C-alpha positions in Angstrom: 3.2 10.1 13.4 4.2 6.7 12.0 5.9 5.9 8.7 3.8 3.7 6.4 5.1 1.7 3.4 2.6 1.2 0.6 3.5 -1.2 -2.1 1.6 -0.7 -5.4 1.5 2.9 -4.2 0.9 4.3 -7.7 -2.2 2.2 -8.2 -5.9 2.8 -7.7 -6.2 1.7 -4.1 -2.6 2.7 -3.2 -3.1 6.3 -4.1 -6.4 6.6 -2.2 -4.8 4.9 0.9 -1.8 7.3 0.7 -4.0 10.3 0.6 -6.0 9.1 3.6 -2.9 8.4 5.7 -1.5 11.9 4.9 -4.8 13.5 5.9 -4.5 11.6 9.2 -1.1 13.1 9.8 1.0 10.1 9.0 4.1 9.8 6.7 4.1 7.6 3.6 6.7 5.8 1.5 5.1 4.5 -1.6 6.8 2.0 -3.9 5.6 0.7 -7.3 7.3 -0.9 -10.3 4.9 1.1 -12.6 4.0 -2.1 -14.6 0.3 -1.3 -13.7 0.6 1.8 -11.6 0.8 5.3 -13.1 3.2 7.9 -12.0 0.8 10.7 -13.0 -1.6 9.5 -10.3 0.9 10.7 -7.7 1.2 14.3 -8.9 -0.8 15.8 -6.0 0.9 13.6 -3.4 4.5 14.1 -4.5 4.5 17.8 -3.4 3.5 16.7 0.1 6.4 17.0 2.6 5.4 13.7 4.3 5.3 11.7 1.1 8.1 9.8 -0.7 8.0 7.6 -3.8 10.5 5.0 -5.1 10.2 3.0 -8.3 10.9 -0.5 -7.1 10.0 -4.1 -8.1 8.8 -5.6 -4.8 9.7 -9.1 -6.0 13.3 -7.9 -5.4 13.7 -8.0 -1.6 17.1 -6.5 -1.7 16.0 -3.4 -3.6 13.0 -3.0 -1.3 15.1 -3.4 1.8 17.5 -0.7 0.5 14.6 1.7 0.1 13.4 0.9 3.6 16.9 1.5 5.1 17.0 4.9 3.4 13.4 6.0 4.3 14.6 8.2 7.1 12.9 6.4 9.9 11.8 3.0 10.9 8.6 1.8 9.1 5.8 0.8 11.4 3.3 -0.6 9.0 3.4 -2.2 5.5 0.3 -2.0 3.3 0.9 -4.5 0.6 -1.3 -3.5 -2.4 1.1 -4.5 -5.2 -0.3 -7.2 -7.5 -1.3 -7.8 -11.1 -4.8 -6.3 -11.6 -5.3 -7.7 -15.1 -6.9 -11.2 -14.6 -7.2 -12.1 -18.3 -3.5 -11.2 -18.8 -2.6 -13.6 -15.9 -4.6 -16.4 -17.6 -2.7 -15.8 -20.9 0.7 -15.8 -19.2 0.8 -17.4 -15.7 4.2 -15.8 -15.1 2.5 -12.4 -14.7 0.6 -13.4 -11.5 3.6 -15.5 -10.2 5.9 -12.5 -10.4 3.6 -9.6 -9.7 1.1 -11.2 -7.2 3.0 -13.9 -5.3 6.7 -13.1 -5.6 5.9 -9.5 -4.6 4.4 -10.8 -1.4 7.4 -13.1 -0.9 9.8 -10.2 -1.4 7.9 -7.9 0.9 7.9 -10.5 3.7 11.7 -11.1 3.3 12.3 -7.3 3.4 10.1 -7.0 6.4 12.0 -9.7 8.2 15.3 -8.1 7.5 14.0 -4.6 8.6 12.1 -6.0 11.6 8.9 -4.3 10.6 6.1 -5.5 12.9 2.8 -5.1 11.0 1.5 -6.1 7.6 -1.8 -5.3 6.0 -2.5 -7.3 2.8 -4.9 -6.7 0.0 -6.3 -10.2 -0.8 -9.3 -10.9 -2.9 -12.7 -12.6 -3.2 -11.0 -14.5 -6.1 -9.3 -16.8 -3.5 -12.7 -18.6 -2.9 -13.5 -19.8 -6.4 -17.0 -20.3 -7.7 -19.6 -20.9 -5.0 -22.5 -20.0 -7.1 -25.4 -18.6 -5.0 -23.9 -19.6 -1.7 -23.1 -16.7 0.6 -19.3 -16.7 1.0 -18.0 -16.2 4.5 -14.4 -16.3 5.9 -14.7 -19.9 7.1 -16.2 -21.4 3.9 -14.2 -24.1 2.0 -12.6 -25.7 0.3 -10.9 -22.7 -1.4 -10.6 -23.5 -5.1 -9.7 -20.3 -7.1 -10.3 -20.5 -10.8 -7.9 -17.8 -12.0 -4.1 -17.5 -11.6 -4.7 -14.2 -9.9 -6.9 -15.9 -7.2 -4.4 -18.8 -6.9 -1.5 -16.4 -6.3 -3.5 -14.4 -3.8 -4.3 -17.6 -1.9 -0.7 -18.6 -2.0 0.2 -15.2 -0.6 -2.2 -15.6 2.2 -0.6 -18.9 3.1 2.9 -17.4 3.0 1.8 -14.6 5.3 0.2 -17.0 7.8 3.5 -19.0 7.9 5.4 -15.7 8.5 3.1 -14.9 11.4 3.9 -18.2 12.9 7.7 -17.8 12.5 8.6 -14.1 12.9 5.9 -11.6 11.9 4.2 -10.0 15.0 1.0 -9.1 13.2 -0.9 -9.4 9.9 -4.3 -8.4 8.6 -5.8 -9.9 5.5 -8.3 -7.9 3.6 -10.4 -9.9 1.1 -11.6 -7.2 -1.4 -14.7 -7.4 -3.5 -14.9 -5.5 -6.8 -13.8 -2.0 -5.8 -14.9 1.1 -7.9 -14.1 4.8 -7.9 -11.3 7.1 -9.0 -8.6 7.4 -10.2 -9.8 4.4 -12.2 -7.1 2.3 -13.9 -9.0 -0.8 -14.7 -12.4 -2.5 -14.2 -15.7 -3.0 -15.9 -16.9 0.6 -15.6 -13.7 2.0 -17.1 -13.7 -0.6 -19.9 -17.4 0.1 -20.8 -16.9 3.9 -20.8 -13.8 3.6 -23.0 -15.7 1.3 -25.4 -18.4 3.8 -25.8 -16.0 6.6 -26.5 -14.5 4.5 -29.3 -17.9 3.4 -30.7 -20.6 5.8 -29.4 -23.4 3.9 -31.1 -22.7 0.4 -29.9 -21.6 -1.0 -26.5 -20.2 -4.5 -26.6 -20.3 -6.4 -23.3 -18.4 -9.5 -22.3 -20.9 -12.2 -21.2 -24.7 -12.1 -21.3 -25.1 -9.5 -18.6 -26.5 -11.8 -15.9 -23.2 -11.8 -14.0 -23.9 -10.5 -10.5 -21.3 -9.3 -8.0 -20.7 -7.1 -5.0 -19.3 -3.6 -5.6 -17.7 -1.4 -3.0 -16.7 2.3 -3.4 -13.0 2.9 -2.7 -13.9 5.4 0.0 -15.7 2.7 2.0 -12.8 0.3 1.3 -10.3 2.6 2.8 -12.4 3.2 5.9 -12.8 -0.5 6.3 -9.0 -1.1 6.0 -8.3 1.6 8.6 -10.9 0.2 10.9 -9.4 -3.3 10.7 -5.9 -2.0 11.3 -7.1 -0.6 14.7 -8.6 -3.9 15.9 -6.6 -6.1 18.2 -5.4 -9.5 17.0 -2.2 -11.1 15.7 -3.7 -12.6 12.5 -7.1 -11.4 11.2 -8.9 -12.2 8.0 -11.9 -10.2 6.9 -14.2 -10.0 3.8 -14.7 -6.4 2.9 -17.7 -5.4 0.9 -21.3 -4.1 0.9 -24.1 -5.7 2.8 -26.3 -6.4 -0.2 -26.4 -9.1 -2.8 -24.7 -7.1 -5.6 -25.8 -5.9 -9.0 -25.7 -7.3 -12.5 -23.4 -6.4 -15.4 -26.6 -5.5 -17.3 -27.4 -2.9 -14.7 -23.9 -1.5 -15.0 -23.9 -1.5 -18.8 -27.3 0.3 -19.0 -26.2 2.9 -16.4 -22.9 3.6 -18.3 -24.9 3.8 -21.6 -27.3 6.3 -20.1 -24.5 8.5 -18.7 -22.1 8.5 -21.7 -24.1 7.7 -24.9 -27.8 7.3 -24.3 -28.7 6.2 -27.8 -26.2 3.4 -28.0 -27.2 -0.2 -28.6 -25.9 -2.7 -26.1 -24.7 -6.0 -27.5 -24.1 -8.9 -25.1 -22.1 -12.0 -25.9 -23.1 -15.6 -25.0 -22.5 -17.3 -21.7 -22.3 -15.9 -18.2 -18.5 -15.6 -17.9 -16.8 -12.5 -19.3 -13.4 -14.3 -19.6 -11.7 -17.5 -18.5 -11.3 -17.4 -14.7 -14.3 -15.0 -14.2 -16.6 -15.9 -11.4 -20.1 -15.0 -12.8 -22.0 -14.7 -9.5 -21.1 -14.5 -5.9 -22.7 -13.4 -2.6 -20.2 -11.9 -0.1 -20.9 -12.1 3.6 -19.3 -9.2 5.6 -21.1 -10.1 8.8 -17.8 -10.7 10.6 -16.6 -7.2 9.8 -19.9 -5.5 10.5 -20.0 -7.1 14.0 -16.8 -5.2 14.8 -18.6 -1.9 14.3 -17.9 -1.1 10.6 -20.6 -0.6 8.0 -20.4 0.7 4.4 -22.0 4.0 3.5 -23.0 2.8 0.0 -24.6 -0.3 -1.3 -23.5 -1.9 -4.6 -26.0 0.0 -6.7 -25.1 3.4 -5.1 -21.4 2.7 -5.3 -21.6 1.8 -9.0 -23.7 4.8 -9.9 -21.4 7.2 -8.1 -18.3 5.6 -9.7 -19.9 5.8 -13.2 -20.2 9.6 -12.7 -16.7 9.9 -11.3 -15.1 7.8 -14.0 -17.1 9.5 -16.8 -15.8 12.9 -15.6 -12.3 11.4 -15.4 -12.5 10.0 -19.0 -14.9 12.3 -20.8 -15.1 15.5 -18.7 -18.3 17.1 -17.4 
């Protein structure tokens, strides 16, 4: 029974990861500065005897190290999920991604070095690649040219982790996430569209012309992939995680949300195929490397999106 530290532990992925680790009989220390995470998401976990939570800004390595020292036992694994999840906000103010995406990684690595924690699992992103259009993106593709501050700071974080492995960190896994959907939803296109329809039931305004096409993975499959990779041997491993299909369009998502929440609503698209500055309108994600290790997702993009729409509609609207 190992002790696991989850940064961003009050966020969407962090909460699902903590729940899975507890089910597996592990102990969890979750930390979050609550700038994007939500304390209420931890309600069911905080009563668990093997779960602890601390409100900490991970860009402050001294505060994080102090929490580690008082955790009650030596931490065996760090799952670094803390980051800014609002890409447009990071475009408007670059300090947001510097502080919450890169400096949290820098702080985590410093604290890990002080505490001599041997293993890091890092939530990176498809945003590190940039815009490759219709080209299938695999782990060896390049050059890497992110077009958002979020992607740039995730790429910088990967570089810092690689340097740490060379200098002192025994082991690190890099997870390059696609678009992840499910509950408890805190951000993302499905949640945004459902909330728009609740505000204006007769009209759904969509950013972009609806032709944007991306891969979507249900959070349950994501957690399984992360656990699978954590069990593989290797000092430094980088994996794309995602479905095996070519993705779905924003038009498909908008129509499915409309049909579930407000079937008579009119959908109004805007011009252009980018929803915001820094948005990659289309990408094809190769997960061949991960599949060859024995992992496969249970849901494709279409199935993951439709399941998540039902889940998030229940979360927001009720049955």
